[in-house]
RODO-2510 file (C-alpha; in nm, 4 decimals, decimal comma):
residues 242
     n   res          X          Y          Z
     1     m    -1,0547     0,6985     1,0261
     2     v    -0,8762     0,4356     1,2216
     3     d    -0,6857     0,6282     1,4739
     4     q    -0,5024     0,3433     1,6181
     5     l    -0,4603    -0,0127     1,4892
     6     r    -0,2411    -0,3155     1,5870
     7     e    -0,1126    -0,5832     1,3359
     8     t     0,0296    -0,9000     1,4281
     9     r     0,2481    -1,0387     1,1723
    10     v     0,3328    -1,4304     1,1942
    11     f     0,5917    -1,6315     0,9760
    12     c     0,3584    -1,9575     0,9036
    13     g     0,5652    -2,1032     0,6660
    14     f     0,7311    -2,0698     0,3161
    15     s     0,7061    -2,2055    -0,0388
    16     r     0,9663    -2,2608    -0,3306
    17     v     0,9703    -2,1674    -0,6996
    18     k     0,5549    -2,1388    -0,6836
    19     p     0,4072    -1,9154    -0,4487
    20     k     0,1906    -2,1041    -0,2199
    21     g     0,1553    -2,3559    -0,4895
    22     g    -0,1897    -2,4572    -0,3540
    23     s    -0,0386    -2,5991    -0,0466
    24     t    -0,2319    -2,5676     0,2901
    25     l    -0,1314    -2,3819     0,6013
    26     t    -0,0596    -2,6865     0,7724
    27     q     0,1919    -2,8218     0,4672
    28     r     0,3653    -2,4906     0,4813
    29     k     0,4085    -2,5040     0,8500
    30     s     0,5359    -2,8460     0,8377
    31     m     0,8482    -2,7281     0,6368
    32     l     0,9692    -2,5055     0,9023
    33     w     1,0713    -2,8219     1,1224
    34     k     1,2750    -3,1238     1,0540
    35     r     1,0431    -3,3045     1,3133
    36     e     0,7224    -3,1352     1,4070
    37     p     0,7282    -3,0589     1,7715
    38     e     0,4646    -3,1106     2,0234
    39     f     0,1718    -2,8561     2,0197
    40     s     0,2814    -2,6661     2,3037
    41     a     0,6308    -2,6133     2,1575
    42     s     0,4959    -2,5529     1,7859
    43     w     0,5316    -2,1609     1,8198
    44     l     0,5692    -1,9427     1,5341
    45     p     0,7849    -1,6247     1,5186
    46     a     0,5737    -1,2935     1,5037
    47     y     0,6033    -0,9576     1,6158
    48     v     0,3257    -0,6744     1,6876
    49     v     0,3144    -0,3471     1,5197
    50     n     0,1024    -0,0457     1,5891
    51     g    -0,0134     0,2139     1,3293
    52     e    -0,3044     0,4247     1,1702
    53     g    -0,5276     0,4033     0,8669
    54     i    -0,8471     0,4987     0,6625
    55     f    -1,1319     0,2589     0,5677
    56     f    -1,3161     0,2944     0,2520
    57     e    -1,6457     0,1237     0,2227
    58     f    -1,8397     0,1289    -0,1213
    59     n    -2,2235     0,1899    -0,1527
    60     e    -2,3437    -0,1810    -0,1762
    61     e    -2,6594    -0,0715    -0,4025
    62     k    -2,4545     0,1251    -0,6396
    63     l    -2,2088    -0,1684    -0,6488
    64     k    -2,4598    -0,4343    -0,7467
    65     a    -2,5973    -0,2080    -1,0170
    66     w    -2,2506    -0,1488    -1,1499
    67     e    -2,1548    -0,5102    -1,1461
    68     s    -2,4677    -0,6381    -1,3490
    69     r    -2,3490    -0,4318    -1,6470
    70     a    -2,2668    -0,6573    -1,9578
    71     d    -1,9524    -0,4432    -2,0272
    72     v    -1,8014    -0,4918    -1,6954
    73     k    -1,8591    -0,8689    -1,6695
    74     s    -1,7011    -0,8926    -2,0107
    75     r    -1,3719    -0,6940    -1,9153
    76     v    -1,3405    -0,9000    -1,5862
    77     r    -1,4158    -1,2182    -1,7885
    78     a    -1,0999    -1,1421    -2,0048
    79     l    -0,8837    -1,0833    -1,6811
    80     a    -1,0153    -1,4052    -1,5427
    81     s    -0,9251    -1,5992    -1,8461
    82     n    -0,5722    -1,4860    -1,8383
    83     s    -0,5675    -1,5754    -1,4527
    84     d    -0,6893    -1,9204    -1,4935
    85     r    -0,4273    -1,9870    -1,7665
    86     v    -0,1343    -1,8628    -1,5608
    87     r    -0,2733    -2,0746    -1,2600
    88     l    -0,3051    -2,3914    -1,4359
    89     h     0,0329    -2,3510    -1,5715
    90     r     0,2281    -2,2590    -1,2711
    91     g     0,0099    -2,4678    -1,0344
    92     l    -0,1119    -2,1573    -0,8320
    93     s    -0,4151    -2,1625    -0,5869
    94     d    -0,7549    -2,0650    -0,7444
    95     v    -0,8830    -1,7065    -0,7222
    96     e    -1,2276    -1,6062    -0,7998
    97     l    -1,2252    -1,2925    -0,9866
    98     i    -1,5332    -1,0628    -0,9379
    99     p    -1,5704    -0,7065    -1,0598
   100     r    -1,5803    -0,5736    -0,7052
   101     y    -1,2462    -0,7349    -0,6379
   102     v    -1,0643    -0,5665    -0,9352
   103     l    -1,2402    -0,2216    -0,8580
   104     v    -1,1632    -0,2055    -0,5012
   105     h    -0,8170    -0,3421    -0,5379
   106     t    -0,7546    -0,0759    -0,8046
   107     f    -0,9023     0,1790    -0,6045
   108     a    -0,6776     0,1176    -0,3257
   109     h    -0,3538     0,1396    -0,5214
   110     l    -0,4774     0,4678    -0,6871
   111     m    -0,5443     0,6113    -0,3415
   112     i    -0,2107     0,4941    -0,2125
   113     n    -0,0163     0,6382    -0,4918
   114     q    -0,1962     0,9698    -0,4360
   115     l    -0,1562     0,9606    -0,0493
   116     v     0,2296     0,9228    -0,0557
   117     f     0,2205     1,3085    -0,1679
   118     d    -0,0667     1,4018     0,0649
   119     c     0,0515     1,2470     0,3868
   120     g     0,4106     1,2303     0,3694
   121     y     0,4581     0,8458     0,4009
   122     s     0,6308     0,6589     0,1150
   123     s     0,4463     0,4161    -0,0846
   124     a     0,6235     0,1350     0,0792
   125     a     0,5071     0,2312     0,4196
   126     l     0,1661     0,2042     0,3141
   127     r    -0,0390    -0,1274     0,2837
   128     e    -0,3689    -0,2369     0,1750
   129     r    -0,6204    -0,4842     0,3446
   130     l    -0,9280    -0,5887     0,1142
   131     f    -1,2400    -0,6599     0,2651
   132     l    -1,4722    -0,8485    -0,0109
   133     s    -1,7455    -1,0937    -0,0392
   134     i    -2,0743    -1,1786    -0,2099
   135     g    -2,3752    -1,3719    -0,1028
   136     e    -2,5613    -1,3490     0,2166
   137     n    -2,3086    -1,0899     0,3768
   138     p    -2,1602    -0,8929     0,0859
   139     m    -1,8667    -0,6698     0,1733
   140     a    -1,6651    -0,4067    -0,0612
   141     g    -1,4220    -0,2156     0,1461
   142     v    -1,0402    -0,1553     0,1778
   143     l    -0,8200    -0,0344     0,4716
   144     i    -0,5154     0,1474     0,3740
   145     y    -0,2946     0,1610     0,6643
   146     t     0,0425     0,2096     0,7885
   147     a     0,2189     0,0499     1,0993
   148     a     0,5629     0,0700     1,2649
   149     g     0,7530    -0,1231     1,5476
   150     d     0,7769     0,1600     1,7443
   151     s     0,5662     0,1119     2,0803
   152     e     0,3941     0,4739     2,0137
   153     g     0,3170     0,3437     1,6640
   154     t     0,2926     0,6297     1,3919
   155     m     0,2568     0,9984     1,3980
   156     g    -0,0893     1,0504     1,2606
   157     g    -0,0116     1,1862     0,9241
   158     l    -0,2117     0,9212     0,7199
   159     v    -0,5355     0,9334     0,9597
   160     r    -0,5304     1,3024     0,9419
   161     t    -0,5776     1,2872     0,5658
   162     g    -0,9179     1,1173     0,6442
   163     e    -1,0769     1,4241     0,7764
   164     v    -1,3311     1,6164     0,6144
   165     g    -1,1848     1,8557     0,3881
   166     n    -0,8366     1,6736     0,3409
   167     l    -0,9863     1,3460     0,2027
   168     e    -1,1972     1,4806    -0,0791
   169     p    -0,8992     1,6578    -0,2806
   170     s    -0,6908     1,3434    -0,2465
   171     l    -0,9948     1,1240    -0,3644
   172     i    -1,0541     1,3502    -0,6481
   173     a    -0,6845     1,3885    -0,7330
   174     a    -0,6303     1,0056    -0,7432
   175     l    -0,9349     0,9487    -0,9821
   176     d    -0,8255     1,2429    -1,2308
   177     r    -0,4818     1,1058    -1,2330
   178     a    -0,6193     0,7532    -1,3125
   179     k    -0,8099     0,8911    -1,6309
   180     w    -0,4724     0,9345    -1,8197
   181     c    -0,1715     0,7474    -1,7525
   182     s     0,1806     0,8882    -1,8623
   183     s     0,1962     0,5783    -2,0494
   184     d    -0,1079     0,6024    -2,2274
   185     p    -0,2579     0,5342    -2,4936
   186     v    -0,0266     0,2416    -2,4744
   187     c    -0,1072     0,1225    -2,1127
   188     m    -0,4919     0,1614    -2,1814
   189     e    -0,4441    -0,0093    -2,5132
   190     l    -0,2583    -0,3225    -2,3676
   191     g    -0,5205    -0,3416    -2,1010
   192     e    -0,7708    -0,4837    -2,3693
   193     h    -0,5822    -0,8123    -2,3682
   194     g    -0,3405    -0,7794    -2,0396
   195     q    -0,0093    -0,6784    -1,9677
   196     g     0,2464    -0,7314    -1,6842
   197     p     0,3767    -1,1027    -1,5919
   198     g     0,1178    -1,3569    -1,7093
   199     s    -0,1075    -1,0579    -1,8364
   200     m    -0,2352    -1,0621    -1,4782
   201     n    -0,3283    -0,6993    -1,5425
   202     l    -0,5389    -0,4941    -1,7625
   203     a    -0,4834    -0,1048    -1,7656
   204     a    -0,2274    -0,0813    -1,4905
   205     c     0,1398    -0,0265    -1,5190
   206     h     0,4406     0,1188    -1,3185
   207     s     0,3457     0,4516    -1,4193
   208     c    -0,0183     0,4489    -1,2835
   209     g    -0,1370     0,1463    -1,0538
   210     l     0,1512    -0,0533    -0,9366
   211     l     0,2999    -0,0479    -0,5850
   212     p     0,6014    -0,1604    -0,4077
   213     e     0,5117    -0,5604    -0,3682
   214     t     0,5326    -0,5205     0,0323
   215     a     0,2273    -0,2995    -0,0119
   216     c     0,0021    -0,5299    -0,2050
   217     e    -0,1957    -0,8434    -0,0928
   218     v    -0,1496    -1,0248    -0,4210
   219     f     0,1858    -0,8904    -0,5670
   220     n     0,0442    -0,6301    -0,8081
   221     q    -0,1939    -0,8479    -0,9996
   222     f    -0,5561    -0,8136    -1,0871
   223     l    -0,5518    -0,4290    -1,1492
   224     d    -0,7603    -0,2275    -1,4318
   225     r    -0,7934     0,1409    -1,4213
   226     g    -1,0740     0,0862    -1,6666
   227     l    -1,3147    -0,0576    -1,4118
   228     v    -1,2432     0,2538    -1,1918
   229     t    -1,2584     0,5768    -1,4303
   230     g    -1,3613     0,3936    -1,7568
   231     t    -1,1777     0,3424    -2,0826
   232     h    -1,1119     0,6337    -2,3237
   233     e    -1,3807     0,4855    -2,5549
   234     n    -1,6355     0,3750    -2,2813
   235     p    -1,5779     0,6177    -1,9966
   236     e    -1,9267     0,5273    -1,8234
   237     m    -1,7912     0,1658    -1,7687
   238     g    -1,5749     0,2766    -1,4766
   239     f    -1,7358     0,2838    -1,1518
   240     f    -1,6419     0,6488    -1,0859
   241     g    -1,6671     0,7330    -1,4673
   242     i    -2,0149     0,8788    -1,5004
***
């Protein structure tokens, strides 16, 4: 549980037509001025908000064993193929899709959709922050948080949901809801090939896994319930499916 947190949000540039479009931070910042000022005057508009959150960390040993499964790799490979096709067509920046990325990202969306019923915040008020990496220092975690511009921050409703006795029912309810979407079997069947803009999601739609875009780091892309709870034909494929 994160009782207090502070987030600094900075406007560091913009893009047109193509989000980011592969441009660097320096290139995006250069679009903010007609003539780039001296360093001492090159400040950026920003504001600080205070809030609270819950951090989830996945068991690395179990995660590695799950990632090594052939059916998991095959499902993520299909999503990565859709992503590569869209990226080349639209000139977007490269994204390396790995099983833990899709798993943790989808888990965050499912938990946020459940927490709105348990903690009282709207889904637009909650956000995700993903912590993912492989290699020498592997990470697999997500911070679900809310923050407000008020000097006192927020009221503690979210972090209180992380207490023992409160979190377990929310977690179980989120996973139970993820097993069957109100749009199933269509949602799960479309997940075999991809759905949404550019087919950038598998088994995830507005009835189960999507959030307001301000709450998501990557605008509701790279989601799949199948990797969380398994598919109807292969429930063991999901990390929580066994």
